[in-house]
C-alpha positions in Angstrom: 107.2 113.6 62.5 105.5 114.6 65.9 106.0 112.7 69.1 104.4 113.1 72.5 105.5 113.0 75.8 102.3 111.2 78.2 101.2 110.7 81.8 98.6 108.0 82.6 97.0 107.3 85.5 95.1 104.2 87.4 93.4 103.9 90.6 93.7 99.7 90.6 94.8 97.0 92.4 97.5 98.1 94.8 96.2 101.5 95.0 97.1 105.1 92.2 99.7 104.5 89.8 101.3 106.8 87.0 103.4 105.8 84.0 105.2 108.1 81.7 105.9 107.6 78.4 106.0 108.9 74.7 104.7 108.1 71.5 103.8 109.1 67.8 100.6 108.4 68.1 98.9 108.8 71.5 95.4 107.1 71.3 96.8 104.1 69.8 99.4 104.0 72.3 96.8 104.5 75.4 94.6 101.4 73.5 98.1 99.4 73.6 98.1 100.6 77.5 94.7 98.9 78.5 94.4 96.0 76.1 97.4 94.4 78.0 100.0 94.8 75.0 101.8 97.6 76.5 105.2 98.1 79.0 105.1 95.3 81.7 104.3 97.2 84.5 101.0 98.6 82.6 99.2 95.5 82.5 96.1 94.6 84.5 95.1 97.8 84.5 92.9 100.3 83.2 94.3 103.5 82.2 93.4 106.9 81.6 95.3 110.1 79.7 96.2 112.2 82.4 99.0 114.8 80.7 100.6 115.5 77.4 103.1 117.2 75.8 103.7 117.7 72.1 107.6 118.0 70.7 108.8 118.3 67.0 111.1 114.8 67.7 111.6 112.0 69.3 114.8 112.9 70.8 112.8 115.8 72.9 110.1 113.8 73.4 112.4 111.6 74.9 114.2 114.3 77.2 111.3 115.1 78.6 110.2 111.6 79.7 113.4 111.3 81.7 112.2 114.2 83.6 109.2 113.8 83.8 109.9 110.1 85.1 112.1 112.1 88.0 108.8 114.6 88.7 107.2 112.2 91.3 105.6 115.9 92.9 104.0 116.9 89.5 102.9 113.0 89.1 100.9 112.6 92.4 99.3 116.0 91.6 97.6 114.8 88.5 96.6 112.0 90.6 94.2 113.8 92.5 92.1 114.0 89.1 91.4 110.6 88.4 
């Protein structure tokens, strides 16, 4: 089963923010975040998908997620497209 790593962006209250996660269904996960039922840190904001990568398994996706969470330069650059 394919897994995805994604970066979301929001310019809501408190300034611009990014969120990095992984999932097996990008559309459903984005809808969950925007409905207020996603991760605690994403509640109360409107999110847009900024970036996504596809992997063959969960382990690869989780490893890449770990690296993307630490790549603040990339995340800041992606916010400029909002």
